[in-house]
N, C-alpha and C positions, 0 to 999 in steps of 0.2 A: 492515400492516408501514410502519414509519415510513421516512424517507429515510436515516437514519444505519443502520439495519439492512439495508437494500436495500443500500446502499453496501458495507457490512461482508460482505456475502455474495458480493462480488466477490474477496475474498481466500480463496486456497484453499491448503491444505498436503496434499501427497501423499508419501507415503513413497517414496523413491527417485527423486523429481523435486527437482532443485536441492538435494540433501541433506535434503529435508523441510522446508526454509525455506519462509516464506510468499509465494506467487507471486499474480500477478494472473490470474483467470479460467483457471486450469488452464494458461497459457502459461508459459514459461520465463523469464517477466520477474521478477525478484525484487522484493519491497516494498522491500527495503532498497537496492537499486540506485536506485529510483525516488527515495526518500527521500536517498540522498546526493546525487544530481544536483541536487534541489531546494537541498540544503544548500551546494552549490557554486555558487549563483546560476544555474544552468540554467533557461532559462524554460520554463514548461509549453509554450508553443507550439513550442520547440525541442524539447523531450521528445517530443510528439506528432507532429513531423516526423520524428525519428529513429525513433519506434517506431510505425509506421503502424496496427498492429493495437489500438493502445491507445486508450482514449475519455478525455475529460475526467474522467468519473465514477470512472475507475479510477485517476487521479492522486488524486481526492479520497478515494477509499477508501484508498489508502496513508496520507494523513494521518490519517484517522479512526481506522485501525488503530493508528498510532503513539501517537495520543492516548489510546486506551484502554489501551494497554500500558504508558503512563507515569503512569496514574491511581491512585497507590499510596495507600492510607490513611494519614492523619496519625497518628501516634504521639504521645499525650501521657502526661505522668507522673502 
């Protein structure tokens, strides 16, 4: 298993938890919340301090998740 797949496996979706939205390792920390914090220039260090159960790899997994979700095929005429 390569490192990207390993990171991607940290993202879970459980019906009934956070409305079925993608979360980190089954916790009630949504991927979208982490991505929004990063977009608002909250540092990785600050996020890790605010969420002591998170690991650096969890934040990296959120970024991999977002990258894969935004990789749309190119349409050509």
